[in-house]
N, C-alpha and C positions, 0 to 999 in steps of 0.2 A: 261632671267636671271634678267634684271633690274626690270621687273614687279614682279617677285617673291620676290626680295629684298625689293621693295617698299611695297608690300603687307605685308611682315614680319614686317617691321618698322611701318607701319600704324596700323597693328593689335596689335603690342606691345603697342603703345600709347593708343589705344582704351581700351585695357584690363587693363592697369595701371590706366587709368582715371576711369574706372568702379570700380576697386578695391578700389581706393582712395575715391570714392563717398560714399561707405557704412559706413566707420567710421564717416565721416562728417554728414551723415544723422542720424546716431545713436546719435552723439553729440547734434545735433539740437533737436532731440526728447527728450533727457534727459533734455535739458535746458527748453523746454516747460513744461515737467512734473514737473520740479523743481519749476517753478512758481506756478503750481497748488498745489504742496505739501506745499509750503510756505503759500499759502492762506488758506489751510485746517488748518495748525497749528495756523495761526493768528486767524481764526474764533473760533477754539476750545479753545483757551486760553482766549478769551474774558470773562469777568465777567458780569453777568446780572446787568442791571442798577437799577432795582427795585427788592425787594423781591417778589417772586411769590408764596408764600405759600397760599393755599386755605383752608378755614375753612370747616369743615364737612357739615355745613349748605349750603355753596356755592356749594359744590360738589353735594349735594343731589338735589338742585334746578336745576343745570345744567343737571343732569341725568333725572329729571322729564321733562325738556324741550325737551331733546333728545327723550325720549319715546313718547311724544306727537307728535313730528315731524314724527317719524317712523310710528305711528298709522295713522296720516293724509296721509302719502304717501301710506301706504298699503290700506287705504280706497279708495284713488284715483285710485290705480291700479286695485282694485276689480271692481270699477265702470266702468273702461275702458274695462275690460274683458267682461262685459255684453253687451257692445255696438256691 
């Protein structure tokens, strides 16, 4: 009888500790996510330091450079296929 009573009491403590751990873990997770959310808001609300407007001529020169790089890469890939 003592063993049964001891097991009942011990089981009650273990189950109550397990039940209490879930809300605590949830609270810790929310606190970790809260820091991440605050960081997202901080970064999103920052204003750019310099104006980043590109002229049409700048954009066209960048696109020309990109096309040249893509052509060079495709030529290199074709050369490796023949090896």
